[in-house]
N, C-alpha and C positions, 0 to 999 in steps of 0.2 A: 503494500498501499504506499503511496507517494505522502511524504509526509507535511503536513500541512506547515504553509508559508505563511508567517506574520511581521509584515515588512514592518510594521508601527515600533518593533521591539528593535530594531537596529540602529532609531534616528531620533537626537534631541526632542526635536519638535517635529511639526507637522503641517503641512501645506503652507496655505498663506500666513497661518499665523508664526511660519519661520521667519517673515518678513520682521527686517530693521525696524525699530520705532521712528515712528517721523520725524520724531526730535533730534535723533541720534542719524539720522538718515541727514536730516539739515545741516550739519558739522561734516559728515562725509562730502558732502554735496557741494560745501562751499569752496573754491577752489582759489589759491593765489595764481591760477595762469590765466590771462586773460588769453580767450581762441578767438579769430578772427572770426568776425561775420561773415555766413555765408548766404547768399542772398538768393539762395535755393531750399535753403532749411525754412520751410514752413512752419512747424513745430518743431522744438528744439528743446536743449535745457533750460530756455528763459522760462521753461514753463512747467508744469508738474502735471502734465497730460499723460496718457496713457501708450504714447508711441510717439516715436520720430517721424516726419513726415517732409519730402525733399518732391519737390516739384522738377518732374520730366523732361517740364518745355511744351508740352504737347496739350495744354489744357487737363493732365492727368498727373496724380503726384502715388507714388511709391510710399507705403506704411510699414514702418520697420520696429520691430520688437521683440522681446526677450522675454521668458518667466518658465521661471522652475524653482522646485522645494523639494521639500525630504518627503519621505509620505503619512497619508492622511486616512490612509485605508490600508487592511492588512493582505488582499487582495492585490497583485502583482501587475494582471491584465487592468481593473481597475483603475489600479493608481496610475498605468500607462494615459487612461481614457481622461481622467482625471486631471494631470496634471498639461493633455494636450486642448483639451476645453477653456484651460484655464488662458494658456498662453493666447490661443486663437483668438479670448473673447476681445485685448486690446484692439486687434484689427476692426473688428464691430463696432467698439465702442468709439472708432474715430469716424463710422459711417462708411467704413470699407467693406472689400469684397479679398477675402487672403488667398492666396494664390500660390503659394511655397511655402512648406516647413523644414526647416534642420532640427535635427536632433539634440539634446544636451543632456550625456548620460555619465554619470559618477557611480562607481559600483566599487563594494569592497569584496572584493573577488576570492579574497581568502575567509568571509564569512557566508556567501550566498553564491550560490553557483550560475554561472553564465545562463543556465538553462532558464533561471527565473528571471533574469533583465530581459531573455529572447520577449517571455511572455507581455514585460512593461513597452516592451518596444510595440509587440502586435496591437496591443491598446493602444497605443497610439496611432499607429494604422487605420483601426480601425473609427475612429474619430477625425481621422485626417480625412480619410474615403466621404465619413458623414459631410465635413464642409467643404468635399468636391478639391479638395488640394493632394498636393503627392509629398511623402515625406523622402524627400529627395535627397539624404545622405545625413553628416550629422560626426561629433566628435566624443571621447568617451575618457576614461581616466579612471583610476585606480581609487577609490576616495577612501576615507575610512567611513562614512555612512554613504545607504542610498542617494541619490538626487536625480530626479529625470525633470524634464521640460524640454521647450521648443524655442528657437528663434523661427518666427512669422516674418515673412512680406507678404503684404495685402497694397492692392491697388482699390483709387478713389477718384472720381472725378473731382478738379479743385473747386469748384462751388457747391458740392456736398460734405467738405471735409467738414464734422463735428469737434469741436474741444468741449473741454471740462470748464474753462473761463470767460464763455461766450453769455451767459445765463443774462435775463432780461430783467427789470422789474415789472411786476405783473405774472411772469412765468410760472406755471404751476408745473408740479414736481410728482411724476411715477415710478414706479419700482416692478420691475419686470423678474424679478424672483422673489420669495420669502427669506426670512431673516432664519438662525438658528442654526446655520452649520456647527460653527465651534462648538456650543452649547451640547447636541447631539452629538460630536463626535468626541466631546469630553465625557459625557457619559456616559459614552460606549469603554473606554477607557477605563473607567470608575466601576465598570461591570454593573451598572444601574438604568442599563439603555433597554427599554421595556421591548420582547419581541416583535410587535407593529410596526417600530422604529427602525428594526435593524439596516433596510437598504436606503430610507428616506432620504438621509444626506449624500450617500453616494449617487443614488439617482439623479438626484437633483445635481450637482456639480457633473457629472456628463453630459447635462444639456447645454449646448451649443447656443450663445446667443444671437443668432443667426437674424433677429431683428433688425440686430442694427442697421446691417446693410438695407435695409428696407426706409428705415427711419431717414440715413444718410439723404436720402435724397426728396426729407420732407422737408420743405421751407421753416414753416411754423417750430421745429425742433432747433432751439438757439443752443442748448448744449447737450453732450451725453459724458457719462461715464460710467468704467461698470465696479463692483462694491465689490472687496475682495481684502486684505489681512488688516487695513487700517479701519473696518467695519463702515456702516451705512453714516455715521454721525463723522468720521475720518474724511471718506472722501465727499461727503457733500459740505462739509468747510473747507477743503480744498476748492471746489467748483464755487461757492459763495465770495470764500477769499480772492478766488483768481479773476472774479468779476465785479469785486468793487462792492457786494450786495450782502442782506443779512436773508438766510433760510428761516422757514417756520415750520417743524414737523408737528403734523395729525398723529400723537403718539399711538392713539387707538386704531386710526389706518393703517399702518404698517404691518404688511403682511408677515404671518408667522410661516414657520415649519410644520410646526403643530403646534395645537394649544395644551401639550401637555410642556411646552418652552419652559413656561415659567415652575412647576413643579421639579423642574430638573434644577432650574438655578434655585429655588429653595432647599434640593439637596444638596447644594455644593458645586455643582457642575458646569463652573464658571473659566475658559480657559485665562492660561496666564497671562495671553496677549489681550485680554481683554483689561487691564489694569496697565498694561503698559501705553495701552492706546491712549487712554484717559488722560492719564502722565502727559503723554504728549500735546494733545489739542485740547484739555478739561475745562481750560482757563478762560476757552474762546465761545466757548456752550452756556447756553443759562441753565439755570438749576435746575437738576433732577434727580430723580427718588434713584435707589439702589437696581431697583429693577428695570430701571431702565435705560440706566447705563448700560447693565449684564445685556441687555438686549440690544441697543444702538450702536454703541463700542465693540460688541461683538466680533472678532474675525472669521470674513467671508472667504472661500475658496471657491474658484469659478462662480462668482455671484452675478447676480443682474443687474442690468442698464438699471442705471439712475439716470433720468431722461428730465430735461427743463424743457416746456412745453408753452406758446402760448396762447392765451386764456381763451383765446378769440376760436385758434381752432381743437380744441379738446374732443369735441364730436368726431373730426376726424379724422384722430389720436386714435380713439378708443376703437374706431372703425376698425381702423388697423392691426390694433394689438386683439380683437374678437378675430377679423380673418387670417391672424396671425399663433389661433392657438392659446390665447395669452390673454382670453376673456378675463380670469381669474383675479386679474391686474389693473381693471378700467377703474380705478377709485381710486382719483389722488391721496398722497400722503401727504403734501404740504404746499408752498410756495416762497417765490423772493420779492422783498422787498430792498426799499432805500437802506441803505448801510447803517446801522447801531451800534450798540458796544460791544453785544456780542454777534458773533459770526453764523451761529443756530441757538434758533429758541425753539422749546418743547412745549407744547400746548397737550 
């Protein structure tokens, strides 16, 4: 009988919860060497966006991104699928169409067989196939912990590029996947996850954000980002700060992956990344309860798209969601207003 592999026991972190906190990342990215401006670079280090975008000079642009992390699930095939869906999401968050992926693999050869790594790659190939792209190659190293992800390229018409810092006053906020992945995966580690929730987080993380390419063609969509390791509040703070606005979130409108999320929080299933997130940006958020913090700062892996939509086009936007199987997410979760003392207010 083949021995069951539990990938998460070989790594100290999990999924996008491995991300360096926003505060620490600010220090790392504060360079002392000035780089010359590239007039073809539409989106780069000057903003905190999901991917770099380069003008190709023919009305289209190249989207370039990379994302990788350590296992958030034990199954190697699903690990490959989740990591790949998460990386490809950055292209969708820019309103683009993915066209090519390259694999990034770190593998503890002395601990895990190459056959297990092969299952990770197979999982990645399956998601790339769903996205309509090729896994065209990659690079691998022998590393102390298993690591997997992709470098992804995409194409977008320049007029359809969506950034995370272009929200407008009055825009309404939508979220295309529910919150709670970090809480569920932590509950599983603590062995308190209910049987009916066994594959709930994994199945959600393997869903592609294909709707992003569709939304890129919608003029009424002002800004998009995907919600990952910094949690809903972290990525919304970046969106508000970059746009020079403040946002309001209606807490009871935020979709949850399961109603029992609150029970898991009360049982202590709160990831360490939640507090790291809050320590980085909590001063920019209005007063919250401990429950609100646990949900809104919960690190997501391969989370949904956070979308700012002109309020005059809400019905059109909702119809697009319905046409793409996202009718569960047609209710707004908040809106943008003129900048105030805080970046995000919770109501």
